[in-house]
TORLUMBA-171163 format. One line per field, with one value per residue (C-alpha): x, y, z; residue in one letter. Coordinates in Angstrom, 1 decimal. Example, Ala and Ser with C-alpha at 12.3 -4.5 7.8 and 13.67 -1.06 7.14 Angstrom:
2
X: (12.3	13.7) .
Y: (-4.5	-1.1) .
Z: (7.8	7.1) .
resn: (A	S) .
This chain:
722
X: (42.4	38.7	38.1	40.2	37.6	34.7	37.1	38.2	34.6	33.4	36.4	36.0	32.2	32.7	35.5	33.3	30.5	32.9	34.4	31.0	29.8	32.8	31.7	28.1	28.8	31.5	29.0	26.7	29.2	31.1	28.3	27.3	30.3	32.3	31.6	35.0	36.6	34.6	37.7	39.3	36.1	36.2	39.8	39.0	36.4	38.7	41.5	39.0	38.0	41.7	42.3	39.2	39.7	43.4	42.4	39.7	42.1	44.7	42.7	39.1	37.9	36.3	38.0	35.0	34.4	34.7	34.6	34.4	33.1	29.4	26.4	25.3	28.4	28.5	24.9	25.7	28.9	26.7	24.6	27.7	29.0	25.7	25.7	29.4	28.8	25.9	28.4	30.7	31.1	33.2	35.6	35.0	35.7	35.2	38.8	38.4	35.2	36.9	39.7	37.2	35.3	38.4	39.7	36.2	36.1	39.4	38.3	34.9	36.3	38.8	36.0	33.9	36.9	37.5	33.8	33.8	37.0	35.5	32.3	34.3	36.9	34.3	31.9	29.2	28.2	24.9	23.8	23.5	20.8	18.5	17.9	14.3	13.9	11.5	14.1	16.6	14.0	13.1	16.7	17.3	14.1	15.2	18.6	16.9	15.0	18.1	19.9	17.0	17.1	20.9	20.5	18.1	20.5	23.3	21.3	19.5	21.2	17.8	16.9	14.0	11.6	8.0	9.0	11.0	8.5	7.0	10.4	11.4	8.7	9.9	11.0	14.6	14.9	12.9	15.5	18.2	16.6	14.0	16.6	18.2	14.8	14.0	17.4	16.9	13.4	14.4	17.3	15.1	12.3	14.7	16.7	13.5	12.6	16.0	19.1	21.7	25.1	25.4	22.2	23.5	26.7	24.7	22.0	24.7	26.9	23.8	22.6	25.9	26.0	22.4	23.2	26.1	24.0	21.2	23.5	25.5	22.3	21.1	24.2	26.1	29.9	31.9	33.1	29.5	28.5	31.4	30.6	26.9	27.7	26.2	29.4	31.0	34.3	36.5	38.8	42.3	45.0	46.6	45.5	42.7	44.8	43.7	46.8	46.5	44.5	47.4	48.5	45.1	45.1	46.5	43.6	40.9	37.8	37.3	34.4	32.6	33.4	32.0	28.7	28.4	29.5	25.9	25.6	28.9	27.7	24.6	26.9	28.8	25.8	24.1	27.3	27.6	24.0	24.7	27.8	26.0	23.0	25.4	27.3	24.0	23.0	26.3	26.0	22.8	24.5	27.8	26.1	28.6	28.7	31.0	32.5	30.8	33.0	36.1	34.7	33.9	37.5	38.8	36.4	37.6	41.3	40.4	38.4	41.2	43.6	41.2	40.6	44.3	44.3	41.2	38.7	35.1	34.1	33.4	32.7	31.5	29.6	27.0	25.8	29.3	30.2	27.0	27.6	31.0	29.5	26.7	29.2	31.1	34.1	35.6	39.0	40.3	40.9	37.8	39.1	42.6	41.2	39.0	42.0	44.2	41.6	40.5	44.2	44.8	41.7	42.9	46.3	45.3	41.5	40.6	40.4	38.2	35.8	35.4	33.3	30.7	27.2	26.2	22.5	23.4	25.4	22.4	20.3	22.6	22.2	18.5	18.3	20.2	17.8	14.8	16.0	16.1	12.7	11.0	12.5	11.4	8.2	6.8	8.2	7.6	4.0	2.7	5.5	5.3	2.6	1.0	2.3	5.8	5.3	3.9	7.2	9.2	7.0	7.2	11.0	11.1	8.9	10.9	14.2	12.9	11.4	13.3	16.6	18.4	19.2	15.7	14.2	16.3	15.6	11.9	11.9	13.6	11.1	8.1	9.4	9.9	6.4	4.9	6.9	5.6	2.0	2.2	4.0	1.6	-1.2	0.7	-1.0	1.4	-0.7	-0.6	-3.7	-5.3	-5.3	-6.6	-5.9	-9.2	-8.0	-4.2	-2.3	1.2	2.9	2.5	0.2	-2.3	-5.2	-8.7	-9.8	-7.0	-7.7	-11.3	-10.2	-7.8	-10.4	-12.9	-10.4	-8.8	-10.1	-7.9	-4.9	-4.7	-2.0	-0.8	1.8	3.5	5.2	7.4	9.1	7.2	7.4	5.3	3.0	2.0	2.8	-0.2	-2.4	-1.2	-2.4	-5.8	-6.1	-5.5	-7.9	-10.6	-9.9	-10.2	-13.5	-15.0	-17.8	-18.2	-14.6	-14.3	-11.4	-7.9	-5.2	-2.3	-1.3	1.4	3.3	5.1	8.1	9.1	8.4	9.4	12.4	12.9	11.3	11.9	11.6	8.0	7.1	8.7	6.8	3.5	4.7	5.3	1.7	0.6	2.6	0.7	-2.6	-1.6	-0.9	-4.2	-6.3	-4.5	-3.0	0.5	2.5	4.6	7.2	8.6	11.0	12.8	16.2	19.2	19.1	15.4	15.9	18.9	16.9	14.0	16.4	18.2	14.9	13.8	10.8	12.5	14.2	16.1	13.0	10.4	7.4	4.4	6.4	7.8	10.2	10.4	12.4	9.3	5.6	5.3	7.0	5.0	1.8	3.0	3.7	0.2	-1.4	0.5	-0.6	-4.3	-4.0	-2.2	-4.8	-7.5	-5.4	-3.2	-2.0	-1.1	2.5	3.4	0.0	-0.1	-2.3	-4.9	-7.0	-4.0	-2.0	-3.1	0.0	0.6	1.5	-2.0	-3.6	-1.8	-1.2	-1.8	1.2	3.4	6.0	7.0	7.9	11.2	11.3	13.9	14.8	15.8	17.4	16.7	18.5	18.6	18.2	15.6	15.4	17.9	16.9	17.9	18.5	16.4	14.4	14.5	10.9	8.2	8.7	5.8	6.0	5.1	6.1	7.9	8.0	9.7	10.2	10.1	12.4	13.5	17.0	17.3	20.2	21.4	21.7	18.6	16.3	12.5	10.1	7.4	5.7	6.1	4.5	3.7	2.7	0.3	1.8	3.9	6.9	8.6	5.4	5.6	9.2	8.1	5.0	6.6	10.1	11.7	14.3	13.3	12.2	12.9	14.7	13.0	14.7	13.7	12.8	12.6	13.6	11.4	10.3	9.5	8.4	10.3	8.8	11.5	10.9	11.8	9.4	6.7	7.0	7.1	4.0	2.1	2.9	2.4	-0.6	-2.3	-5.7	-4.2	-2.4	-5.6	-6.0	-2.5	-3.0	-6.4	-4.7	-2.0	-4.6	-6.6	-3.5	-2.5	-6.0	-6.0	-2.7	-3.9	-7.1	-5.0	-2.8	-5.9	-7.3	-4.0	-4.0	-7.6	-6.7	-3.8	-5.9	-8.5) .
Y: (39.5	39.0	39.6	42.8	45.3	43.9	43.7	47.4	48.5	46.5	47.6	51.3	51.4	49.5	51.8	54.9	53.2	52.2	55.7	57.4	54.7	55.4	59.0	58.2	55.5	57.7	60.5	58.0	57.6	60.9	63.3	65.8	66.5	64.0	65.9	67.5	64.1	63.1	63.2	60.7	58.6	58.6	57.6	54.7	53.4	53.8	52.0	49.2	49.0	48.7	45.9	43.8	44.3	43.2	40.2	39.2	39.6	37.2	34.7	34.5	31.0	32.5	35.2	37.5	37.7	41.4	42.2	45.6	47.4	46.7	48.8	46.5	47.0	50.7	51.1	49.6	51.7	54.7	53.9	53.7	56.9	58.7	57.5	58.5	61.9	62.6	62.5	65.1	67.9	68.8	65.9	64.2	66.3	65.5	64.4	61.8	60.7	60.3	58.3	56.0	55.4	54.7	52.1	50.6	50.1	48.3	46.0	45.3	44.2	41.9	40.4	39.9	38.3	35.9	35.0	34.3	32.1	30.1	29.5	28.2	26.3	24.3	24.1	26.0	28.3	26.4	27.2	30.9	29.9	29.0	32.7	33.4	35.1	37.8	38.8	39.4	41.3	43.4	44.2	45.3	47.3	49.0	49.6	51.3	53.6	54.5	55.3	57.4	59.3	59.9	61.1	63.9	64.7	65.1	67.3	69.5	69.0	68.1	64.8	63.1	63.0	64.0	67.3	68.2	67.3	70.8	72.4	70.2	72.0	75.5	77.3	77.7	74.0	72.3	73.5	71.6	68.2	68.3	67.9	65.0	63.3	63.9	62.4	59.4	58.6	59.0	56.7	54.2	54.2	54.0	51.2	49.1	49.3	49.5	47.4	49.0	49.2	52.9	53.9	54.8	56.5	58.4	59.7	60.7	62.6	64.1	65.3	66.8	68.7	69.9	71.0	73.2	74.7	75.6	77.1	79.1	80.2	81.4	83.5	81.3	81.1	78.0	79.9	80.8	77.1	76.1	78.9	78.0	74.3	73.1	71.1	68.2	70.1	71.8	69.1	69.5	69.6	66.3	62.7	61.1	58.4	58.5	56.8	53.6	53.0	51.8	55.3	55.8	52.6	54.2	56.6	54.0	53.8	50.1	50.8	52.6	49.8	47.1	49.0	48.6	44.9	43.6	45.7	44.4	40.8	41.5	42.8	39.6	37.4	39.5	39.8	36.0	35.7	38.3	36.5	33.2	34.9	36.6	33.4	31.5	34.2	34.0	30.3	30.9	33.5	31.7	28.3	26.6	25.6	27.2	25.7	28.1	27.1	27.9	31.2	32.1	31.4	33.5	36.3	36.0	36.5	39.6	41.2	40.6	42.3	45.1	45.5	45.9	48.8	50.4	49.8	48.5	44.9	43.7	40.7	39.5	42.4	40.5	43.5	44.5	40.8	40.2	43.5	42.3	39.0	40.6	42.9	39.8	40.0	36.7	37.6	39.2	42.5	44.3	43.7	44.9	48.1	48.8	48.5	50.7	53.5	53.5	53.8	56.7	58.5	57.7	59.4	62.3	62.6	64.9	68.0	66.2	64.9	68.4	69.5	66.8	68.3	67.5	67.2	64.5	62.6	62.7	61.5	58.6	57.7	58.2	55.9	53.2	53.4	53.5	50.4	48.5	49.7	49.1	45.6	44.6	46.5	46.6	43.6	41.2	42.2	39.6	37.0	36.5	35.3	38.2	37.1	37.1	40.4	41.7	40.7	42.7	45.8	45.3	45.1	48.3	50.2	49.1	49.9	53.3	54.2	52.3	50.9	48.6	45.7	45.8	45.4	42.4	40.7	41.4	40.0	36.8	36.4	37.0	34.6	31.9	32.4	32.3	29.1	27.4	28.4	27.4	24.1	23.3	23.3	20.6	17.3	15.1	12.0	11.1	8.9	6.3	2.5	-0.5	-4.2	-4.6	-2.8	-3.3	-6.5	-7.8	-9.5	-12.9	-15.0	-16.9	-19.3	-18.0	-19.1	-17.2	-14.2	-14.2	-14.2	-11.4	-9.4	-9.9	-8.6	-6.0	-2.9	-3.9	-2.7	1.1	2.3	5.9	6.7	10.0	12.7	15.8	17.0	16.2	19.0	20.7	22.2	18.8	16.2	16.8	16.2	12.6	12.2	13.7	11.4	8.2	9.4	9.9	6.3	4.9	6.7	5.3	2.9	1.6	0.4	-1.7	-2.1	-1.0	-3.6	-2.5	1.1	1.3	4.5	4.5	6.9	6.3	10.0	11.6	13.9	14.3	15.0	17.2	16.7	17.8	15.1	12.5	13.9	13.3	9.7	9.2	10.3	7.8	5.1	5.8	5.8	2.5	0.9	2.1	1.1	-2.2	-1.7	-2.1	0.7	-0.3	2.0	1.2	2.8	4.7	6.0	5.6	9.2	9.1	5.7	7.0	10.0	7.9	5.8	8.8	10.4	7.2	6.4	3.2	0.7	-2.5	-4.4	-4.3	-4.1	-2.3	-0.5	-2.6	-1.4	-3.0	-2.3	-1.7	-1.6	-5.1	-6.8	-4.6	-5.9	-9.5	-9.2	-7.9	-10.6	-13.4	-12.2	-12.1	-15.6	-17.0	-15.5	-17.4	-20.6	-20.6	-24.2	-23.8	-23.3	-22.0	-21.7	-22.9	-22.3	-25.0	-24.9	-25.3	-27.9	-30.7	-32.0	-30.8	-34.4	-35.4	-32.4	-32.9	-36.7	-37.2	-35.1	-35.7	-37.5	-34.1	-32.7	-33.0	-33.2	-31.1	-30.4	-26.8	-26.2	-22.9	-20.0	-21.6	-19.1	-20.9	-18.1	-15.3	-11.8	-10.9	-14.6	-17.1	-19.3	-22.1	-23.1	-23.1	-24.0	-25.5	-25.2	-28.6	-27.8	-25.0	-21.2	-19.0	-15.2	-13.2	-10.2	-7.3	-6.1	-2.3	-0.5	0.5	-3.1	-2.9	-5.9	-5.4	-8.3	-8.5	-11.7	-14.6	-17.7	-21.2	-24.6	-24.6	-21.7	-21.2	-19.0	-18.4	-18.6	-15.0	-15.6	-18.9	-17.5	-14.2	-15.5	-12.9	-12.8	-13.0	-9.6	-10.7	-13.4	-16.3	-17.5	-20.5	-19.3	-22.9	-26.3	-26.7	-29.4	-28.2	-29.6	-28.1	-28.0	-27.0	-25.1	-28.3	-30.4	-27.7	-27.6	-31.4	-31.7	-29.2	-31.3	-34.8	-34.3	-31.0	-32.1	-33.0	-29.7	-27.6	-27.9	-26.7	-23.6	-22.9	-23.1	-20.6	-18.2	-18.4	-17.8	-14.8	-13.4	-13.7	-11.8	-9.1	-8.7	-8.4	-5.7	-3.8	-3.8	-2.5	0.3	1.3	1.4	3.7	6.0	6.7) .
Z: (-22.1	-22.6	-18.9	-18.8	-19.9	-17.8	-14.8	-15.2	-15.5	-12.5	-10.5	-11.3	-10.6	-7.3	-6.3	-6.8	-4.8	-2.0	-1.7	-1.6	0.9	3.1	3.2	4.0	6.6	8.3	8.5	10.3	13.2	13.2	13.7	16.4	18.7	16.6	13.3	13.4	13.0	9.9	7.7	10.1	9.9	6.1	6.3	8.7	6.3	3.3	5.1	5.9	2.2	1.2	3.8	2.9	-0.9	-0.7	1.5	-1.0	-3.9	-2.5	-0.3	-1.4	-2.5	-5.6	-7.7	-7.8	-4.1	-3.0	0.7	2.4	5.6	6.1	7.2	10.1	12.3	11.3	12.5	15.9	16.1	15.3	18.4	20.5	19.1	19.8	23.4	23.9	22.2	24.5	27.4	25.9	28.4	31.4	32.1	28.7	25.6	21.9	21.5	24.2	22.6	19.3	20.8	22.6	19.4	17.4	19.8	20.2	16.5	16.8	19.6	18.2	14.8	16.5	18.6	15.5	13.8	16.7	16.7	13.0	13.4	16.3	14.4	11.4	13.4	15.3	12.3	14.1	11.3	10.8	14.3	13.4	11.0	13.9	14.8	13.9	10.6	11.9	14.5	11.8	9.8	12.8	13.5	9.9	9.8	13.0	11.6	8.6	10.9	12.8	9.6	8.4	11.8	11.5	7.9	9.1	12.0	9.5	7.1	9.7	13.0	14.5	16.1	14.3	17.3	17.8	19.3	16.2	13.5	13.3	13.2	10.1	8.1	8.7	5.6	6.7	7.7	4.9	2.3	4.2	4.0	1.1	-1.7	0.1	0.5	-3.2	-4.1	-1.9	-3.1	-6.7	-6.2	-4.4	-7.0	-10.0	-8.4	-8.0	-11.6	-13.3	-12.6	-14.9	-13.2	-14.2	-12.5	-9.1	-10.2	-13.0	-10.6	-8.0	-10.4	-12.1	-8.7	-7.8	-11.1	-10.6	-7.0	-8.2	-11.1	-8.7	-6.1	-8.6	-10.2	-6.8	-6.4	-4.0	-4.5	-3.5	-0.4	0.5	0.2	2.5	5.0	5.2	5.7	2.4	1.6	3.3	3.8	4.4	5.5	6.8	4.2	3.2	3.2	5.2	7.0	10.6	12.1	14.1	17.3	19.4	20.3	22.1	24.2	27.3	27.6	26.7	28.9	29.6	31.9	29.1	26.6	28.8	29.0	25.2	25.2	24.7	21.6	20.3	21.0	19.0	16.2	16.2	15.9	13.2	11.2	11.2	10.0	7.3	6.2	5.8	4.0	1.6	0.8	0.3	-2.2	-3.9	-4.3	-6.3	-8.5	-9.3	-9.2	-6.9	-3.3	-0.7	2.4	4.9	7.8	5.7	4.6	8.2	9.2	6.3	7.2	10.8	9.8	7.7	10.5	13.1	10.7	10.0	13.8	14.4	11.9	13.6	10.9	11.3	10.7	7.1	5.0	1.6	-0.2	-2.2	-4.2	-5.3	-6.1	-8.0	-10.0	-11.0	-12.1	-14.1	-15.8	-17.1	-14.8	-13.8	-12.3	-9.1	-11.0	-9.5	-5.9	-6.9	-8.5	-5.5	-3.2	-5.4	-5.9	-2.3	-1.3	-3.7	-2.2	1.3	0.5	-1.7	-1.8	1.1	-1.2	-3.7	-1.0	0.5	-2.5	-1.9	-1.1	2.5	1.5	-1.1	1.5	3.8	0.8	0.4	4.1	3.8	0.7	2.6	5.5	3.3	1.4	4.7	5.8	2.4	2.2	5.6	6.0	2.5	0.6	3.5	4.0	1.5	2.0	5.8	8.1	9.9	13.3	12.0	10.4	13.7	15.4	12.8	13.5	17.2	17.2	15.0	17.4	20.5	18.8	17.8	21.1	23.8	22.5	20.1	22.5	24.1	20.6	19.8	23.2	22.9	19.4	20.5	23.3	21.1	18.4	21.1	22.5	19.0	18.2	21.3	20.6	16.9	17.6	20.3	17.7	15.6	16.2	18.2	17.5	13.8	14.0	16.3	15.7	17.5	17.5	15.7	12.6	12.8	13.6	13.7	10.8	12.4	10.2	12.3	11.8	11.0	14.5	16.2	14.0	15.1	18.8	18.3	16.3	19.2	21.7	19.4	21.3	24.2	22.1	21.6	19.3	19.1	16.5	17.5	15.6	16.0	19.1	22.3	24.8	27.5	24.8	23.5	26.1	28.2	25.2	25.2	28.8	28.0	24.9	27.0	29.7	27.0	25.8	29.3	29.8	26.5	27.3	23.8	23.3	26.5	28.8	27.7	28.3	26.1	25.2	22.4	21.7	18.3	18.3	14.7	13.6	17.0	16.8	20.5	23.9	26.9	30.6	30.7	28.2	30.5	33.4	31.5	30.8	34.5	35.1	32.4	34.2	37.5	35.5	33.9	37.3	38.7	35.6	34.9	31.4	30.0	28.2	25.3	23.7	20.2	17.7	20.4	19.2	21.5	22.7	23.7	25.4	27.4	28.4	29.6	31.7	33.1	34.1	35.8	33.6	32.3	34.6	34.1	35.4	32.6	34.9	33.5	30.7	27.8	25.1	21.6	18.5	16.3	16.2	14.7	17.7	20.1	18.5	18.5	22.3	22.9	20.7	22.4	25.8	24.7	23.3	26.3	28.6	26.6	26.1	29.3	28.8	25.2	24.2	20.8	19.3	15.7	12.8	13.4	10.3	8.0	9.8	7.5	5.8	2.2	1.4	2.5	0.8	-2.5	-2.3	-6.0	-6.9	-3.8	-5.8	-7.3	-3.8	-2.1	1.7	3.5	7.2	8.0	11.4	13.2	11.6	8.1	5.2	3.2	0.5	0.2	-0.9	-4.4	-5.5	-7.4	-4.9	-7.6	-6.8	-4.1	-0.5	1.6	5.4	7.0	10.6	12.5	12.0	9.5	9.1	5.9	6.4	4.1	4.3	3.7	2.1	5.6	6.6	8.9	8.6	8.8	9.6	6.9	8.1	10.5	9.1	10.5	9.0	6.1	4.2	1.1	0.2	-3.1	-5.2	-6.6	-7.9	-9.5	-11.3	-12.4	-13.0	-10.7	-8.0	-4.3	-3.0	0.6	2.6	4.4	7.6	9.8	13.3	14.6	13.3	10.3	7.9	4.4	1.1	-1.9	-5.4	-7.9	-11.1	-13.1	-11.1	-11.3	-15.1	-15.3	-13.1	-15.3	-18.4	-16.9	-14.6	-15.4	-14.1	-10.8	-10.2	-10.3	-6.5	-5.9	-8.1	-6.4	-3.0	-3.9	-5.4	-2.2	-0.1	-2.2	-2.0	1.8	2.0	-0.4	1.7	4.8	3.2	2.1	5.6	7.0	4.4	5.2	8.9	8.2	6.0	8.6) .
resn: (M	S	D	L	V	P	G	I	I	A	G	T	I	N	S	I	I	Y	I	V	S	A	M	A	L	A	A	L	V	F	T	G	P	L	A	N	Y	L	S	H	G	I	G	I	L	L	L	G	T	V	I	F	A	V	F	S	A	F	T	A	S	H	P	L	I	L	S	G	P	Q	D	I	P	I	A	I	L	A	L	M	A	A	T	V	A	A	G	V	G	P	G	F	D	S	E	Q	A	Y	Q	F	I	F	V	S	I	C	F	S	S	I	L	V	G	L	F	F	F	I	L	G	R	F	K	L	G	K	L	V	R	Y	I	P	F	P	V	V	G	G	F	L	A	G	T	G	W	L	I	V	K	F	S	F	I	M	M	T	G	L	D	L	G	L	A	D	L	G	T	L	F	E	S	T	I	I	I	E	W	F	P	G	V	L	F	A	I	T	L	L	V	M	A	R	Y	F	S	H	Y	L	L	T	P	G	I	L	F	G	S	I	L	L	F	Y	I	I	M	Y	G	A	G	F	S	F	A	D	M	E	Q	N	G	Y	L	L	G	P	F	P	K	G	G	L	F	P	G	L	P	F	E	H	F	S	L	F	R	W	D	L	F	L	V	H	L	P	A	I	T	T	M	M	V	L	N	A	I	S	V	L	F	N	Y	S	G	L	E	L	I	V	K	R	D	F	D	L	D	K	E	L	R	L	T	G	Y	S	N	I	L	A	G	M	A	G	T	P	A	G	Y	L	D	L	S	A	T	S	M	S	Y	N	L	G	A	R	S	R	L	P	S	I	L	V	A	V	M	S	L	I	T	L	A	F	G	A	E	V	L	S	I	F	P	K	V	L	L	G	G	L	L	L	N	L	G	L	E	F	M	V	E	W	L	Y	D	T	W	K	R	L	H	K	T	D	Y	A	V	I	V	L	I	L	I	V	I	G	S	V	G	F	L	E	G	I	V	L	G	L	L	M	S	T	I	L	F	V	I	N	Y	S	K	V	E	V	I	K	Y	E	L	S	G	K	T	F	S	S	N	V	E	R	S	G	H	L	K	E	I	L	Q	H	H	G	D	E	I	Y	I	L	P	L	Q	G	F	I	F	F	G	T	A	N	R	L	L	I	Q	V	Q	T	R	L	E	S	Q	S	L	G	K	L	K	Y	L	I	F	D	F	Y	D	V	T	G	L	D	S	S	A	I	N	S	F	N	K	L	K	I	L	A	E	N	S	G	F	N	I	L	F	C	N	L	N	D	E	M	K	A	Q	L	Y	I	E	G	F	L	T	K	E	S	G	I	V	Q	V	F	Q	D	L	D	H	S	L	E	W	C	E	Q	H	I	L	H	R	I	F	P	K	T	E	G	L	E	I	K	D	K	T	R	S	F	K	Q	R	F	S	Q	I	S	D	F	F	E	T	K	T	C	P	S	G	T	I	I	I	K	Q	G	E	D	P	G	G	I	T	F	I	E	S	G	K	I	T	V	E	L	E	M	D	T	G	K	K	I	R	L	K	T	L	G	P	G	T	V	V	G	E	V	S	L	Y	L	G	S	L	A	S	A	S	V	V	A	N	T	D	C	Q	V	L	F	L	S	K	E	S	F	N	K	M	N	L	E	A	P	E	K	T	V	A	L	H	T	F	I	V	E	L	L	S	E	R	L	A	G	S	N	A	T	I	Q	A	L	M	R) .
C-alpha cells in the first residue's frame, strides 16, 4: 500500500510524457507528403508504447524497468521517410509511401530484435562497447541536428538550409517558429537547473494555456486556428489505431528497402549501444548488477513482437525508469498505468490530440534535438580530449552536409587513425637493462660474479609492453640497431625480449622480428624470447618465426631462466672445460669452518627432487648446503611456481624462519643430489647456551650472507628504477 501513491504518480506523469512524445516523434517521421498520415503515426507510436510497457510489466528483471519506443530508431526512420517522401510523384503517391514506411518500421524492428537476441544468446553484448565513444557522440550530435531541422520543417514547412535562412526571419514566417524556439529553450534551461518531476508537464500545460489565451485575445477562434494550421488536427473521427502492417506486404518495395539497409544496420548497432549504456546507468541508480546478455535477449523478444505490430524499435527508457525510482515507486504499477493510459488514448484520443498547438509540438522536437546537441557539443567540450571532440564535430558536419551513414563511416575511420597515432606514441619498451645491472637468480661465487659483471654488456634486455603492431614494431628494430652501433657498450651477444606485459602482436610485428632474426645472424648475437603466452607462441610458430630447431632464437618460460642461459654460455666460453661451475670461494666445508661446534650439526643426504623446506611450514632449523644445488621457489595462489634463487655449496637456507620464529615463505628443493648439514632449533638454542663464545663466527657468517643478498636485491631494484 505504501507504494501505491508513488506508483500512481509515477505512472501518470510517465503516461503523459509518453503520449506527448508519441505525438512529437510521429511528427518527426510523418511530415511533408506523409503529414496526412500523422494520426496513424501517432497511433503506431502509442501502440508501441503499449507493447513495450506491457512487456516490461510482466517480464522485466527489475520491477521499475519501463521500456518504450526510442528516439534513435525514430531519427533513422525519419531519414528513410524523408528520402521516400522526396520520391513522391507520378508512379509513387503518398499512400504508397506511407505503406512502405509502415512495413519498413515492421521489418526494421524485427531485425533490431533479432540482433539483440543474437548478441544476448552468444554473450556478445560486451563487443558493442568497443565502438569508439566519439563516434557514438558524433552520431547523437548529428541526430540532434536532424531533429532540430525536422522541427523547423514541421513548424514552417521550410527546410533549414542556407538558402532558407533569410526566409525564416520574414515577419510572416518568424511567428510560426519563434514561440516554439522560446518554448524549447525555456524547457531546456529550466531542466538543466531544476529536476522536479512536474517541471516538464507544468511548462507544457502552462504553454498550451498561454497559447490559447494569446490566440483568443488576438481574435482567433478555434476554427480559425484549425484553418490556419496552428493546431495539430483535425484528425479523422475515431481512434488512432493504424491497423497492422501485414495487409501492405504485397505492395512492399523490397528494392527500396534494401537501399536503406545500411541505415537500418547502423540503427541496430547504435540501439545495442544505447541499451547497454542505459542498463549501466540503471545499475548505478538501483545499486544492483544486471545480466546484460539476458536483458538483450528480453529486449530482442519485445522488439520482434513490436515489429510484428508495425511499431518502431524500443528498449529500456532510463529517464522514465529513474523518474519512477526518484518518486519512490518500487513496483510494476508505473508500467501498467503507462500501458493502460496509452491504450485509452490509442482508442479514443484523436479528438483530444487535435487541439494540441503545432508550434509547441515543434518546440518539443526542437527541445529534444537541442538536448542532444548541448550534451555532445557543450557538455563534452571540457570532458573530452580535443582530438576526440574534433571527431564529434566532424561527424556532425558530415551528417548535416552529406549524409548519416557517411558521417558514421568517416567517424569510425578517424577514430581508427587517431587510435593508431596515439597508440604508436605509447612506449613499447618499458626500460632497458643489461647483464651488468641485472642478473639471474642463480647465486654464484664472487669470482664468477666479477666475470659476468665484466661481460654484462653482452646481454641486452628489453622488457616490452602493450600490443605490438605496425605502429610500434619498427621501433624495436631501430632500438636494437642503435645498440649494435654503440661503441661504448661493446659487442652484443644476447638480446632478450620479455613479453610479460605484452597483450598481443600482429603480423607486422612478426615481420619486424624476422628482420631482427636476419640482423642477428649477420651480427652474431642470439635472440631470446621469454614470458610468451600460448597464443603468441602459436602465432610465432604459424608465421614461421619459431621452428622446432632452436637455432639462433631461444624461448624460455621467464626472464630468470633466459638470463641463466646467457650467463652459462658466457662462463662456458671462458671456462670451456669446466662442467657445472660451482661457487669456488665458499666451497670450504661448513664442518671445517665451524669445527668447534660441528657436534651440534646433523649430516643429511638429499636426493634430487627432495623438498628440503616446504612453503608455509616450520623449517625446524637451519640447513647448510655442503654439496649439490638447490632452488628456492615461491608457489603462487594460481599454482604457478616462481624461482627466487638457485644456490650451491656454501650457503644457508631457513635462517630467517629460525631468527624470526616464522613459517617458511618459500620452498627449497634439491636440484641435484645434495649433502647438507642441519642445525635444529633445539641444537641451536643448546649451542647458544653451552658454547656462546664459539657461535660468534656462525652468527657473523649469517649476517654477512644476508647483507650480500640485501645488497644484490638493492642493485636489482636500482636497475629496474632507471
